[in-house]
Each structure stands twice: as C-alpha cells, then as structure tokens.
Backbone bond lengths (Angstrom), bond angles and torsions (degrees), N, CA, C in turn:
res aa  C-N    CA-C-N  psi(-1)  N-CA   C-N-CA  omega(-1)  CA-C   N-CA-C  phi
1 X - - - 1.445 - - 1.511 108.13 -
2 X 1.333 118.30 121.76 1.457 119.73 178.21 1.521 110.32 -71.26
3 X 1.304 116.15 129.29 1.446 120.91 -177.39 1.519 113.04 -73.93
4 X 1.351 114.18 167.53 1.454 119.75 -177.00 1.520 112.85 -94.98
5 X 1.335 118.83 -38.88 1.461 117.61 -176.31 1.520 110.83 -80.41
6 X 1.342 115.09 165.07 1.457 121.06 -169.14 1.530 113.47 -66.91
7 X 1.328 118.55 -43.56 1.464 119.05 -177.85 1.530 111.22 -70.52
8 X 1.327 116.68 -35.89 1.461 119.30 176.44 1.520 110.74 -68.22
9 X 1.324 116.74 -36.40 1.466 121.19 177.22 1.526 110.50 -63.48
10 X 1.338 116.57 -40.31 1.468 120.36 177.43 1.517 110.88 -63.77
11 X 1.314 117.13 -42.17 1.461 120.83 178.26 1.522 110.70 -63.07
12 X 1.324 116.41 -42.52 1.465 121.32 177.72 1.523 110.64 -60.91
13 X 1.324 117.09 -43.98 1.461 121.84 -178.95 1.523 110.77 -63.97
14 X 1.329 116.82 -44.21 1.463 120.28 179.51 1.524 111.03 -64.83
15 X 1.327 116.45 -44.48 1.471 120.04 179.88 1.528 111.08 -63.83
16 X 1.317 116.71 -45.57 1.463 120.29 179.40 1.523 110.96 -63.04
17 X 1.319 116.98 -41.60 1.470 120.74 178.22 1.522 111.05 -60.53
18 X 1.327 116.98 -43.84 1.460 120.48 179.44 1.514 112.29 -64.15
19 X 1.330 116.27 -42.77 1.463 119.96 179.24 1.521 110.72 -64.60
20 X 1.333 116.58 -45.06 1.468 120.02 -179.42 1.526 111.14 -65.81
21 X 1.341 116.96 -38.65 1.465 119.03 179.57 1.523 110.77 -65.90
22 X 1.326 116.96 -42.32 1.466 120.14 178.48 1.524 110.74 -63.63
23 X 1.310 116.69 -43.19 1.465 120.17 -179.94 1.532 111.31 -65.04
24 X 1.333 116.83 -43.87 1.464 120.09 176.87 1.513 112.15 -61.55
25 X 1.331 116.43 -41.82 1.466 120.43 179.44 1.524 110.74 -65.39
26 X 1.328 117.38 -38.55 1.469 120.75 177.43 1.529 110.15 -60.18
27 X 1.332 117.36 -42.75 1.466 119.94 178.93 1.529 111.38 -64.15
28 X 1.336 117.47 -39.42 1.468 119.94 178.18 1.528 110.02 -68.17
29 X 1.323 117.30 -40.12 1.471 120.46 176.68 1.526 110.26 -60.17
30 X 1.333 116.27 -46.93 1.468 119.23 179.71 1.528 111.30 -62.56
31 X 1.340 117.01 -33.53 1.473 118.74 177.73 1.527 111.28 -66.89
32 X 1.320 116.94 -24.60 1.460 120.23 177.92 1.509 113.55 -88.76
33 X 1.326 117.36 -19.60 1.464 121.28 -174.23 1.521 112.04 -100.12
34 X 1.316 116.55 -44.49 1.464 119.81 -175.83 1.525 111.07 -73.37
35 X 1.322 117.23 145.41 1.465 120.36 -176.53 1.534 113.94 -75.31
36 X 1.327 117.91 -23.50 1.460 120.39 179.86 1.521 109.69 -131.99
37 X 1.316 116.19 166.81 1.454 121.19 176.63 1.509 114.36 76.06
38 X 1.309 118.20 22.01 1.457 121.53 -175.78 1.523 112.24 -65.34
39 X 1.320 117.78 -43.55 1.465 120.24 178.87 1.519 111.27 -66.93
40 X 1.337 116.73 -36.70 1.456 119.94 178.06 1.525 110.98 -64.28
41 X 1.320 117.31 -40.29 1.465 120.46 178.95 1.529 111.41 -68.05
42 X 1.323 117.91 -36.35 1.467 119.99 173.82 1.532 110.40 -66.88
43 X 1.328 116.54 -34.34 1.464 120.99 174.58 1.527 110.00 -61.80
44 X 1.326 117.82 -44.01 1.460 121.06 177.86 1.525 111.12 -63.65
45 X 1.321 117.17 -38.78 1.469 120.44 176.61 1.526 110.76 -63.23
46 X 1.321 116.39 -36.02 1.466 118.94 178.48 1.532 111.23 -70.45
47 X 1.333 117.32 -29.55 1.467 119.51 175.25 1.528 111.01 -67.75
48 X 1.315 116.85 -27.96 1.466 120.58 174.51 1.528 109.31 -65.51
49 X 1.323 117.10 -40.37 1.467 120.87 176.73 1.529 109.86 -64.77
50 X 1.333 116.91 -38.86 1.467 120.04 176.86 1.523 110.88 -63.47
51 X 1.322 117.10 -39.61 1.461 121.04 177.19 1.526 110.20 -61.60
52 X 1.316 116.54 -41.24 1.466 120.09 176.86 1.526 110.43 -63.94
53 X 1.309 117.54 -36.05 1.466 120.91 177.02 1.526 110.56 -62.33
54 X 1.317 117.04 -40.45 1.463 120.58 -179.73 1.521 111.83 -69.61
55 X 1.321 117.08 -39.36 1.466 121.09 -173.93 1.526 113.64 -93.25
56 X 1.317 117.49 -36.35 1.466 121.64 -170.81 1.523 113.47 -113.64
57 X 1.303 117.45 6.23 1.465 123.75 -178.46 1.530 110.22 70.62
58 X 1.331 115.11 -176.95 1.471 120.65 -174.02 1.529 111.61 -66.62
59 X 1.317 117.93 -40.39 1.467 120.04 -177.40 1.531 111.09 -65.22
60 X 1.326 117.06 -42.57 1.454 119.79 177.58 1.520 112.17 -65.20
61 X 1.329 116.70 -37.43 1.466 120.76 179.64 1.533 110.98 -68.24
62 X 1.329 116.86 -38.94 1.470 120.09 178.03 1.529 109.74 -64.42
63 X 1.333 116.57 -45.18 1.467 119.96 178.43 1.520 111.32 -63.01
64 X 1.319 117.07 -38.50 1.457 120.60 177.79 1.529 111.00 -63.91
65 X 1.321 117.15 -44.94 1.467 120.72 178.85 1.532 110.84 -62.56
66 X 1.320 116.79 -40.57 1.469 119.61 177.02 1.528 111.17 -65.30
67 X 1.326 116.64 -40.28 1.461 120.24 178.37 1.517 112.55 -62.93
68 X 1.323 115.88 -44.46 1.466 119.57 177.70 1.524 110.25 -62.75
69 X 1.323 117.39 -39.46 1.469 121.10 179.04 1.524 111.30 -63.29
70 X 1.328 116.77 -43.38 1.467 120.48 -179.82 1.533 110.63 -66.31
71 X 1.326 116.88 -44.58 1.460 119.73 177.54 1.529 110.92 -62.24
72 X 1.319 116.58 -35.77 1.467 120.30 -179.38 1.522 112.32 -69.83
73 X 1.322 117.16 -21.14 1.464 119.19 174.47 1.526 110.63 -65.01
74 X 1.335 115.70 -36.32 1.469 118.91 179.00 1.520 110.53 -68.28
75 X 1.323 114.95 -48.17 1.452 120.39 178.00 1.503 107.76 -155.52
76 X 1.261 123.18 127.64 1.451 131.78 19.07 1.525 115.21 -90.79
77 X 1.321 119.37 -3.88 1.448 119.61 175.11 1.515 113.03 132.74
78 X 1.321 114.35 -178.23 1.461 122.29 -171.84 1.527 112.29 -64.22
79 X 1.308 118.22 -42.94 1.470 121.04 -176.11 1.528 111.25 -61.01
80 X 1.301 117.23 -48.93 1.466 120.26 -178.72 1.518 111.26 -72.01
81 X 1.321 117.07 -34.38 1.466 120.06 176.61 1.525 110.25 -64.23
82 X 1.316 116.80 -42.03 1.474 119.82 178.62 1.529 111.36 -69.05
83 X 1.321 117.69 -38.57 1.468 120.09 177.55 1.519 110.51 -60.86
84 X 1.326 116.28 -40.62 1.458 119.29 177.59 1.523 110.69 -70.93
85 X 1.335 116.99 -46.99 1.466 121.06 -174.98 1.527 112.86 -66.82
86 X 1.325 117.31 -32.11 1.468 120.20 -176.12 1.522 111.82 -90.23
87 X 1.325 117.81 -38.55 1.460 120.19 -174.18 1.528 113.84 -113.42
88 X 1.324 117.96 -61.15 1.468 121.58 -170.53 1.518 113.13 -69.64
89 X 1.309 119.06 -32.53 1.456 121.28 179.98 1.522 113.69 -73.55
90 X 1.329 118.01 -54.23 1.462 119.40 -176.60 1.533 115.14 -76.10
91 X 1.317 118.42 -25.09 1.470 120.19 -174.16 1.527 113.66 -58.63
92 X 1.341 120.10 -47.66 1.473 117.23 178.98 1.521 112.20 -65.38
93 X 1.327 117.21 -32.24 1.462 120.01 179.07 1.524 111.01 -66.65
94 X 1.318 116.19 -42.32 1.472 120.35 179.01 1.525 110.39 -64.46
95 X 1.318 116.38 -48.77 1.465 120.28 -176.88 1.524 111.04 -64.35
96 X 1.326 117.62 -45.86 1.469 120.15 -177.97 1.524 111.62 -68.83
97 X 1.301 116.69 -38.05 1.474 119.75 178.34 1.525 110.44 -64.37
98 X 1.318 117.16 -44.30 1.463 120.44 178.07 1.523 111.55 -67.21
99 X 1.327 116.77 -37.52 1.465 121.70 -179.33 1.525 111.01 -62.55
100 X 1.315 115.66 -36.87 1.467 119.85 -179.22 1.519 113.35 -90.04
101 X 1.314 117.92 0.23 1.464 121.03 -176.72 1.523 113.24 -79.77
102 X 1.310 117.13 -17.91 1.457 119.76 -178.60 1.521 113.85 90.36
103 X 1.329 117.48 2.77 1.464 120.95 176.77 1.522 109.63 -69.85
104 X 1.309 115.59 158.81 1.461 119.20 176.47 1.528 109.41 -65.83
105 X 1.330 115.24 156.61 1.470 119.50 -179.46 1.520 111.59 -58.14
106 X 1.324 116.14 -39.20 1.453 120.35 -179.74 1.528 111.03 -60.43
107 X 1.335 117.03 -45.79 1.468 120.13 179.22 1.531 110.96 -66.50
108 X 1.316 117.13 -36.71 1.465 120.15 176.74 1.523 110.34 -60.20
109 X 1.337 115.86 -48.83 1.463 120.48 178.11 1.524 110.72 -60.68
110 X 1.316 116.22 -47.00 1.455 121.21 -176.55 1.527 111.42 -60.32
111 X 1.316 116.95 -47.00 1.466 120.23 -177.89 1.523 111.02 -67.93
112 X 1.318 117.26 -49.75 1.467 119.01 -176.56 1.529 111.82 -66.57
113 X 1.319 116.92 -42.06 1.470 119.40 -179.19 1.523 111.06 -69.45
114 X 1.316 117.56 -38.77 1.464 120.07 178.68 1.521 111.07 -64.93
115 X 1.323 116.16 -46.23 1.457 120.29 -178.92 1.525 111.41 -62.49
116 X 1.326 116.85 -48.97 1.455 119.56 -179.02 1.535 111.81 -68.26
117 X 1.324 117.59 -34.06 1.466 120.31 177.75 1.524 110.95 -67.04
118 X 1.326 117.23 -39.74 1.466 119.78 176.41 1.526 111.16 -63.57
119 X 1.318 116.53 -40.08 1.462 119.92 176.94 1.530 110.21 -63.26
120 X 1.340 116.77 -44.07 1.466 120.33 179.12 1.523 111.44 -61.45
121 X 1.318 116.64 -45.75 1.473 120.49 179.96 1.526 110.45 -61.70
122 X 1.335 116.42 -42.01 1.463 119.75 179.35 1.531 111.11 -63.26
123 X 1.302 117.09 -42.78 1.471 120.51 179.77 1.525 110.23 -64.63
124 X 1.312 117.02 -44.66 1.469 120.50 -179.59 1.522 110.70 -61.99
125 X 1.330 116.76 -42.14 1.466 120.53 -179.52 1.534 111.39 -68.71
126 X 1.340 116.29 -41.44 1.466 119.68 -178.84 1.531 110.75 -65.07
127 X 1.313 115.86 -42.94 1.469 120.45 -179.17 1.522 110.85 -73.73
128 X 1.326 118.33 -26.19 1.451 121.81 -178.27 1.512 113.00 84.10
129 X 1.319 115.91 21.56 1.457 120.85 -177.42 1.522 112.07 -67.31
130 X 1.321 117.79 -31.43 1.463 120.14 -178.94 1.518 111.87 -64.73
131 X 1.319 118.14 -45.30 1.472 119.98 179.38 1.524 111.17 -69.13
132 X 1.330 116.90 -33.22 1.460 120.20 176.65 1.528 110.56 -62.50
133 X 1.332 117.21 -45.49 1.465 121.33 -178.82 1.529 110.57 -67.69
134 X 1.326 116.87 -42.32 1.470 120.32 179.95 1.522 110.11 -62.47
135 X 1.313 117.49 -44.40 1.469 120.65 -179.93 1.524 112.01 -69.30
136 X 1.302 116.97 -34.73 1.459 121.72 -176.57 1.530 112.21 -76.35
137 X 1.340 116.91 -42.13 1.461 120.86 -174.50 1.523 113.79 -99.32
138 X 1.326 117.28 -7.40 1.468 122.24 -178.35 1.524 111.79 54.94
139 X 1.316 116.49 44.79 1.462 122.23 175.94 1.516 109.60 -109.37
140 X 1.307 114.51 161.34 1.456 119.83 177.32 1.525 109.93 -68.38
141 X 1.316 116.88 146.79 1.461 122.18 -178.45 1.518 111.54 -62.08
142 X 1.330 116.90 -43.38 1.464 119.51 -177.99 1.523 111.77 -64.17
143 X 1.327 116.98 -33.13 1.463 120.65 178.74 1.532 111.06 -68.87
144 X 1.320 116.45 -40.45 1.471 120.66 177.27 1.527 109.71 -61.72
145 X 1.336 116.27 -46.98 1.466 119.85 -179.67 1.526 111.11 -63.46
146 X 1.301 117.57 -38.61 1.463 120.83 179.01 1.533 110.97 -64.40
147 X 1.302 116.85 -45.04 1.468 120.83 179.31 1.531 110.55 -62.29
148 X 1.322 116.47 -46.49 1.469 120.81 179.41 1.519 110.40 -61.81
149 X 1.316 117.22 -45.11 1.460 121.45 -176.91 1.530 111.40 -65.06
150 X 1.319 117.98 -45.96 1.466 121.32 -179.20 1.529 110.59 -66.28
151 X 1.324 116.74 -43.87 1.466 119.72 179.08 1.527 110.95 -62.33
152 X 1.320 117.01 -40.05 1.464 120.74 179.96 1.525 111.43 -67.11
153 X 1.328 117.25 -37.44 1.470 120.09 178.54 1.527 110.70 -65.54
154 X 1.318 116.43 -38.72 1.473 120.25 177.76 1.526 110.24 -65.13
155 X 1.328 116.62 -41.71 1.464 120.54 177.56 1.527 110.49 -62.48
156 X 1.321 117.66 -42.80 1.465 120.70 179.10 1.524 111.92 -63.93
157 X 1.325 117.53 -40.25 1.467 120.24 177.30 1.525 111.50 -63.58
158 X 1.321 116.24 -44.41 1.465 120.14 179.02 1.528 110.45 -65.19
159 X 1.324 117.05 -39.26 1.462 120.45 179.26 1.530 111.02 -64.73
160 X 1.310 116.81 -43.67 1.463 120.20 179.42 1.531 110.52 -61.05
161 X 1.309 116.41 -43.91 1.464 120.90 178.81 1.533 110.55 -60.17
162 X 1.333 116.42 -46.72 1.470 120.59 -179.45 1.532 110.84 -66.28
163 X 1.313 117.51 -40.01 1.458 120.97 -179.01 1.529 111.67 -65.33
164 X 1.310 117.35 -43.47 1.461 119.89 -179.71 1.528 111.26 -70.55
165 X 1.322 117.97 -31.84 1.470 120.00 172.44 1.524 110.95 -68.59
166 X 1.325 117.29 -36.74 1.463 120.19 175.81 1.529 110.30 -64.59
167 X 1.321 116.90 -38.30 1.466 119.76 178.14 1.528 110.69 -60.53
168 X 1.324 117.12 -45.23 1.464 120.53 178.29 1.532 110.37 -62.88
169 X 1.325 117.09 -43.49 1.461 121.22 178.00 1.526 110.89 -62.13
170 X 1.319 116.39 -41.21 1.458 120.80 -179.21 1.527 110.92 -61.04
171 X 1.316 116.14 -48.55 1.462 118.76 -177.23 1.535 112.69 -74.15
172 X 1.329 117.95 -25.02 1.462 120.36 177.23 1.524 112.76 -81.73
173 X 1.331 117.97 -39.53 1.459 120.91 -170.67 1.525 114.59 -115.56
174 X 1.320 117.63 -49.53 1.458 120.31 -171.32 1.523 111.96 -76.08
175 X 1.322 117.77 -48.61 1.463 120.33 -177.21 1.529 112.60 -61.43
176 X 1.346 119.89 -44.16 1.469 117.36 176.24 1.525 113.00 -60.77
177 X 1.329 117.26 -34.18 1.456 120.57 178.17 1.526 110.79 -68.69
178 X 1.357 117.50 -41.12 1.449 120.79 178.40 1.531 112.24 -65.86
179 X 1.305 116.29 -35.06 1.459 121.26 -172.86 1.527 112.57 -101.59
180 X 1.318 116.55 20.03 1.452 118.62 179.67 1.525 110.26 -71.64
181 X 1.286 116.30 156.73 1.473 121.30 -178.56 1.503 109.97 -98.63
C-alpha cells in the first residue's frame, strides 16, 4: 500500500525501485543463462520497466532501466546488457510516452518504428552482422535488409500490442492490489 505522507512515500518508492530492479535483473540473467526463451525473458524485463513507468513516472523508469543495464554488465555480460540497454529498456518508455502524448496512432507507430529501426540498423552495421550474413548465405544485401526490416516491424507491432494489453491488465488488476488498504 503506497503511503500518504512524504517520508513513507519515499520509503515506498525506494523499496519498489529495489524490488523492480532485482526482478528486471533476474530476467536479464535468465536470458543469458537459459538456452531458450531469451527474447521472451528480455520482454519480461521490459515489462518491469513499464511497471516502473506506471508507478515511478518516466524519470524513475529511466533510472531503473539504467540500473538494470549496469547490473547486467556484471552478469550475464556485455551482450545481454547491451541488448537490454539498447532495445528492451527504452522500447516500453518510447511506446508508452508516445501513447500518452495524444498523437495519432499513425504518428506513434511512425516515430517509434523509425527510431527503433534506425537503432537496429546502426547496431547491425556497427557489429558487421550484415556482411557476415551476406557472405555466409550468399544472398543479396537488399534482400537481407528487407527480411530484417520486415521481421523487426512485425516484432515491434506484436510488442506494442502486448505492452498496451499489459498496461490495461496492470491498471485493472495489479495497481488495485498494490494500493489496497
């Protein structure tokens, strides 16, 4: 139950932040340890960031995502920490911020998909994954980029749908339970 006075509210915020950070870090650790379900576990970690957005506002959610990213550098390592920090951490913040901005759905999709697609393209180019795939599979470069781009757009659409359904579930079921007297 979130308290009413200021010092109790601060204690509640600190405790909730610690619990959410530990839970998010556990999901990132499991994504690095378990042989399957890695994207699903990163998805669950991103829902923890969304929960922080609902309870702690945007600033608390950003700090939580940064904290999970830093902890993930220690374990499971740089690759999973970067996957969380670049994609899973910021994505719910971008989508929820745009969703609440009052922009049309088309502009929300356009901005979020463009931003995340540019990040994906930059990561692929920096890592050199595109030339590796082209050399390995002997496919045309434009075909590889088209497949990656279309698959990523489908993933973003599915993620947005799941995130907005989680938001409705959170406000219908979880928040009343957290704030019960």
